[in-house]
C-alpha positions, 0 to 999 in steps of 0.5 A: 543503041550507041552504048550497046554498039560500044559494048559489043566493040569492046567485047570483040577487042577483048576477045581478040586480046585473049586469043593473042600471043603472050607478047601481045597480051603483055603489051596491052596490059602494060599500056593499060597499067601505065594509064591506070597508074597515072590516073591513080597518082593524080586523082585518088588521094590515097595513091597521091600520098604513096611516095612510090606513086608520087615519084613514079613516071609512067614511062619507067614501066618499060615492061609488064614485069616492072609492076613489081616497082609498085607496092602490094596493097591488102584489104587492110590498106582500104579497111583502115582508111575513109572511103573518100581517100581511095575513090576518085571523087571527081567522077560521077557514080550514077548508075554504078553500084557500090561493092563490098567485100564479104568480110570473111577475113575481117571487117568488110569495106565498101568500094566503087566497082569498075566497068567490067563486061559481066556476061563476057567475063563470066561466060566467055568459055561459051565463045570457045564452044562456038557461041558468037559474041552477038548471042552471048548477051542473049543466053538464058541463065539461072543464078542461084545465090541471093536476090530474086530477079527475073527477065527474059534472059536471067532468072535469079533465085535465092539459094535458100529457096531450094529448102524453103520452096523446093517444088516451086523453085525447081518448077521455075528453073524447069520452065525457064529452060536455061542454057546455064545454071551458076552458083556456089558448089554448096548450093549446086550440091543442095540443088542435086539433093532437092532434085533427088528428094522431089523426083525432078531428076530429068526436068532440070537439064542445063547445057552448062553449069558454072561454079564459083565462090568456093573450092570445087572438089573433084568428087563434088564436080562428079556428083553435080555433073552426073545429076544435071547431065552437064559439064561444070565450068569452075570460075575464080573471082573476088568481090573487089576485082570481079571475074579473074578467070574461068576454065576451058573445056579441059578444066586444067586451071583458070584462064585469066581474063588478061584484057582486064586483069594482071595476075601475079604470084609472089612469096610471103615477102612479096618476091615474084615467083617463077612460073609454077611457083606456089604463093600469094595471088595478087591482081590488078584490075585494069578496068576500075578507075573509080577504086583502083586495085593495083597489086592487090593481095587477094588473100588466096594462094595458088600458082600461075603458069604461062604455058599453052593450053590444050585448048590452044590459048596462050593466056596464063592459067591460074590454080587456086588453093585459098578458099575452102569448101563448106561441105563434105561428101561421104558416099551419097551423103553431102553434109553442109557446114551449117549441118555440122554447126547445128549439131555441135551447138549444144557443146558450144560452151566448151568448144572454142574451135573445131575442124571436121576432117574426112580421112577416107570414105569410111573415116571422119575425125572431129578435132576440138579445141575445147575448154576441158576434156570431152566426157565419154557421154559427150563423145558418144553423143557427137558420134551418134549425131554425126553418124546419122549424117554421114551414114552408119558405115562411117567411123567417127573419131573425136579428139581434143587438140591444142591447136588446128593449123590454119590455111596459108591464107590464115583462115581456119578450114572448118571442113577439110577433105584429107582423103584426096589431094586434087591435082593442080590445087 
């Protein structure tokens, strides 16, 4: 009971900070940063060994901009060290789950999570819709991702069940009557497909939809909203730091969770960029004293802006272009990455890498880095297979290329929509 009371008290304080002025926000962040840095330099072996932390006096951090005195850390900083070197071994971790990175950009590493207020951070946009802090912990939501979990307020269903057990999954969602459905855009689009195929177009009707984990294109947003009859609120986060920000009702950038996250945007050489400058996104998790992530390079790129939003919040907003979507849309046809991959399996002996680009609603281009030229028969076979997915009105070009430009984060974007340039991305 007392723990629940403290939880609500902390949420109320966090909510007040998020509604505050820039000066109040930065004063709060500076106080928390000093505490975190002091803790890391005393209790985390890795930070003790860093000369910057060994000689740093917390009082030398006089303003939040002084965070640039601290070194930038990357995934390799943690990957290349034993687990014991970057955790606080003096603490007990009973009841605190271990986290792990996804490994999409290399070998994953394990860490101890922080004490984030998950519902508060994931669904705080509801507070801007008039839902109270008291009721925030009692909302009913469906989480389509991995594990199966069911309780009075949460129904978690593996996304793969939409294909394997379509009717049963849709019936479970309908009977649960959630306020929110949250998942990755790819799975939400799959949900729309299954609803159409099974005739459940009116049964699944959440009030809100939350997307995360992939870039949400304007086209996908429109498809999901039209099918489910609810607005999509996009959310940004990483495994290491949890939820970083979420959209408000104006859907114009992610409002940073400033009570628990310091976000920065820097150039390739680590130089801080002015408001609106495009570069690498760094985050500092002010809540994780078990495995501190201080000035941590997310691997994503974007821009940060301190400008009062139309919703009234003065907290900074972030626009991200670092993750890539795993689907392309041609008319009413939503084609997922695994479908493209499966159809190209027979050509794996000569295809080293590939990229499939949507150039327009009527034109797809398949770019192949291959060990040899594609024969006319192979070209026709690829065009035929992909044409069945995209539709007969879509022209498909196949060409061999020497290289495929990677994203600024270094990732190869296997599927790319070059027909649009989403504003703010």
